[in-house]
C-alpha positions in Angstrom: 44.6 134.2 104.9 46.8 132.3 107.4 44.5 129.2 107.0 44.3 129.4 103.2 46.3 126.1 102.9 43.7 124.2 104.9 40.9 125.0 102.4 39.8 121.9 100.5 39.8 121.9 96.7 36.3 122.1 95.2 35.0 119.7 92.6 35.5 122.4 89.9 39.1 122.9 91.0 39.9 119.2 91.1 38.2 118.5 87.8 39.8 121.5 86.0 43.3 120.6 87.2 42.8 117.0 86.4 41.7 117.7 82.8 44.5 120.2 82.4 47.0 117.6 83.5 45.7 115.1 81.0 45.6 117.5 78.1 49.0 119.1 78.9 50.7 115.7 79.1 49.2 114.7 75.8 50.2 118.0 74.2 53.7 117.8 75.5 54.2 114.4 73.9 52.8 115.6 70.6 54.8 118.8 70.5 58.1 117.0 71.5 57.6 114.9 68.4 56.8 118.0 66.3 59.9 119.8 67.6 62.1 116.9 66.7 60.9 117.2 63.1 60.7 120.9 62.8 63.5 122.5 60.7 62.3 126.1 60.5 64.4 128.3 62.8 61.5 130.6 63.5 59.0 127.9 64.4 61.3 125.9 66.7 61.4 128.5 69.5 57.6 128.6 69.5 57.4 124.9 70.0 60.1 125.0 72.7 58.2 127.7 74.6 55.0 125.7 74.3 56.6 122.5 75.7 58.2 124.5 78.5 54.7 125.8 79.5 53.2 122.3 79.4 56.0 120.9 81.6 55.6 123.7 84.1 51.9 123.2 84.3 52.3 119.5 84.9 54.8 120.2 87.7 52.6 122.8 89.3 49.4 120.6 89.2 51.4 117.6 90.5 52.5 119.7 93.4 49.0 120.8 94.3 47.6 117.3 94.1 50.5 115.8 96.1 49.9 118.4 98.9 46.2 117.4 98.9 46.9 113.7 98.9 45.2 113.4 95.6 46.6 110.9 93.1 48.5 112.4 90.2 47.0 111.4 86.9 48.9 108.9 84.8 48.3 110.9 81.7 50.8 110.4 78.9 54.5 110.0 78.9 57.5 109.2 76.8 56.1 105.7 76.3 53.3 107.3 74.2 55.6 109.1 71.7 58.4 108.1 69.3 60.1 111.3 68.4 62.3 109.5 65.8 59.3 108.4 63.7 59.1 109.9 60.2 57.6 113.3 59.7 53.8 113.2 59.6 53.1 117.0 59.2 55.0 119.8 57.7 56.5 122.7 59.7 53.6 125.2 59.1 51.1 122.8 60.5 53.2 122.5 63.7 52.8 126.2 64.1 49.1 126.1 63.4 48.8 123.4 66.0 50.4 125.5 68.6 48.3 128.5 67.7 45.1 126.3 68.1 46.4 125.0 71.4 47.0 128.5 72.7 43.5 129.5 71.8 42.0 126.5 73.5 44.1 127.1 76.5 43.0 130.7 77.0 39.3 129.6 76.8 39.7 126.7 79.1 41.8 128.5 81.7 39.4 131.5 81.7 36.5 129.2 82.5 38.4 127.4 85.2 39.5 130.6 86.8 35.9 131.9 87.0 35.0 128.8 89.0 38.1 128.7 91.2 38.1 130.0 94.8 41.3 128.8 96.4 44.1 131.4 96.1 46.9 129.1 95.0 44.7 127.7 92.2 43.6 131.1 91.1 47.2 132.4 91.0 48.2 129.3 88.9 45.3 129.7 86.5 46.0 133.5 86.0 49.6 132.7 85.2 48.3 130.0 82.7 46.1 132.6 81.0 49.0 135.0 80.7 51.5 132.5 79.3 48.9 131.1 76.9 48.4 134.6 75.7 52.2 135.0 75.3 52.3 131.7 73.3 49.4 132.9 71.1 51.3 136.1 70.5 54.5 134.3 69.5 52.7 131.9 67.2 50.7 134.7 65.6 53.7 136.9 64.9 55.6 134.1 63.3 52.6 133.2 61.2 52.2 136.8 60.1 55.9 137.1 59.2 55.6 134.0 57.0 52.4 135.1 55.4 50.4 132.0 56.6 48.2 133.7 59.2 44.6 133.5 57.8 42.7 136.5 58.9 38.9 136.4 59.4 37.0 138.0 56.5 36.8 141.8 56.3 33.5 143.7 56.1 32.7 147.4 55.5 32.7 149.4 58.7 29.1 150.7 59.4 28.7 154.5 59.1 25.7 154.8 61.4 23.7 153.0 64.1 20.7 151.0 62.8 17.8 149.2 64.6 16.2 146.0 63.5 12.8 146.8 61.9 11.0 143.4 62.4 11.5 139.7 63.0 12.6 139.1 59.4 16.1 139.8 60.7 15.9 136.4 62.3 15.5 134.7 58.9 13.9 131.4 58.0 15.0 127.8 57.7 14.9 128.1 53.9 15.1 130.7 51.2 17.1 133.9 51.0 18.7 135.1 54.2 20.0 138.5 55.3 23.8 139.1 55.3 25.7 137.6 58.1 26.5 139.8 61.2 30.1 140.4 62.2 29.8 138.0 65.2 28.1 135.3 63.1 31.0 135.6 60.6 33.6 135.3 63.4 32.0 132.0 64.8 31.6 130.5 61.3 35.2 131.2 60.6 36.4 129.9 63.9 34.5 126.7 63.6 35.6 126.1 60.0 39.2 126.7 61.0 39.0 124.5 64.1 37.5 121.7 62.0 40.3 122.1 59.5 42.9 121.4 62.3 40.9 118.5 63.6 40.5 117.0 60.1 44.2 117.2 59.3 45.0 115.5 62.6 42.5 112.7 62.0 43.7 112.2 58.4 47.3 112.0 59.6 46.5 109.8 62.5 44.4 107.5 60.4 47.5 106.8 58.3 49.6 105.7 61.2 47.3 104.1 63.9 48.0 100.5 64.6 44.4 99.5 65.3 42.3 98.9 62.2 39.2 99.9 64.2 40.8 103.2 65.2 41.9 103.9 61.6 38.3 103.4 60.5 36.9 105.7 63.3 39.4 108.4 62.4 38.5 108.2 58.7 34.9 108.6 59.7 35.7 111.6 62.0 37.7 113.3 59.2 34.6 112.9 56.9 32.4 114.6 59.6 34.9 117.4 60.0 35.0 117.9 56.2 31.3 118.0 56.0 31.1 120.7 58.8 33.8 122.8 57.0 31.6 122.7 53.9 28.5 123.8 55.8 30.3 126.7 57.5 32.1 127.6 54.3 28.9 127.7 52.3 27.3 130.1 54.8 30.3 132.4 54.4 30.3 132.2 50.6 26.6 133.0 50.4 27.5 136.4 52.0 30.3 136.8 49.5 33.0 136.0 52.2 36.0 133.6 51.9 36.3 130.4 54.0 39.5 129.3 55.7 41.9 127.3 53.6 42.2 123.6 53.9 45.2 122.1 55.8 45.2 118.8 53.9 48.4 119.7 52.0 50.3 119.9 55.3 49.9 116.1 55.8 52.8 113.9 54.7 52.7 110.3 53.5 54.2 108.5 56.6 52.5 105.3 57.8 54.7 104.9 60.9 53.1 106.0 64.2 54.8 108.7 66.2 52.2 108.5 68.9 50.4 105.7 70.7 46.9 104.8 69.6 45.7 105.7 73.1 47.1 109.2 72.8 45.8 109.8 69.3 42.3 108.7 70.3 42.3 110.8 73.5 43.5 113.7 71.5 40.7 113.5 68.9 38.1 112.9 71.6 39.3 116.0 73.5 39.5 118.1 70.4 36.0 117.2 69.1 34.5 117.6 72.6 35.9 121.2 72.7 34.3 121.7 69.3 30.9 121.2 71.0 31.7 124.1 73.3 32.5 126.3 70.3 29.2 125.3 68.6 27.3 126.2 71.8 28.9 129.6 71.9 28.1 130.1 68.2 24.4 129.3 68.8 24.3 132.0 71.5 25.9 134.5 69.2 23.8 133.8 66.1 20.4 135.5 65.5 19.7 133.8 62.1 17.5 130.7 62.7 19.2 128.7 59.9 22.6 129.1 61.5 21.2 128.0 64.9 19.6 124.9 63.2 22.9 124.1 61.5 24.8 124.2 64.7 22.2 122.1 66.5 22.2 119.5 63.8 26.0 119.4 63.6 26.4 119.3 67.4 24.3 116.1 67.5 26.6 114.6 64.9 29.7 115.4 66.9 28.1 114.2 70.2 27.5 110.8 68.5 31.1 110.6 67.2 32.6 111.6 70.6 30.6 108.9 72.2 32.0 106.4 69.8 35.5 107.6 70.7 34.8 107.3 74.4 33.5 103.8 74.0 36.7 102.8 72.2 38.8 104.4 74.9 36.8 102.5 77.6 36.7 99.1 75.8 40.5 99.2 75.3 41.1 100.2 78.9 42.6 103.5 77.7 40.2 105.8 79.5 41.7 107.1 82.8 38.8 107.6 85.2 38.4 111.2 86.3 37.7 112.1 89.9 34.1 111.1 90.9 31.6 112.2 93.5 31.2 109.9 96.5 28.7 107.1 96.0 26.8 107.5 99.3 24.6 104.5 98.7 27.6 102.2 98.1 29.3 103.6 101.2 26.2 102.9 103.3 25.5 99.4 102.0 29.0 97.9 101.8 29.7 98.2 105.6 
């Protein structure tokens, strides 16, 4: 253990920390603007705690990178946010945003921890998981107290163990399907809810973005999210279950940008990219073939949209290059 500090960072550790730095710097800017507009005395402490976590993460990652001689990402800064811009979302959406961020953080940190080997990185990531869980608890309790926490649908608790009789349980692409399983319901609800947050952000951002091309892309993305919400909601309704509520009413009428076009586009690219991970998990958890087909088809649609976002980031010189593997051929031929 005395030579622990001499162990190099792996590609997974560098990539995970780099991505976390980028997303935390983006989230810190966004939540500082939200905090400046939030009037609710119960929601403000949740945002303050979330901003404190993001700032602590940025400081810790910068320290690790500095010790390794690795450049600290530029990320996003006060230049990317105007906290005095008019309100774009209402207070309950600010709380929903933090709840969604905490959920995403717990998932991302868990994966990063499973790939990390160096002790200082593992200690840091374990603390991130704990504090993200604390943030989720804070946000959840405030949402429950205000009656705005939307619970996943209830089902009747089984009274006995059953075994599947034949492959009809897997269903068909068309026609009547068996009722949804509890896990299939959970993933449909999660993905409908995540798309509702993404849609609200894209609608709001489309009102305030400076670039006409970005506004058009965000309108397109909001349409895609709305379509996906409909698909997931229909599957729930066919089993007599409710779908999550829309967040459209949480968007105000401001047309003045609180965030830079670069930050807003990066935010949506990251959010939609994470959606692909949720869809992949849902495919693995779904036994009904029609659900698997839906997730596959909708994943392809998101992949295409994310690629359009990445092209716009690159063509506007807004895409910060992530750490890359060595180009051995270039090293050999440029001497």
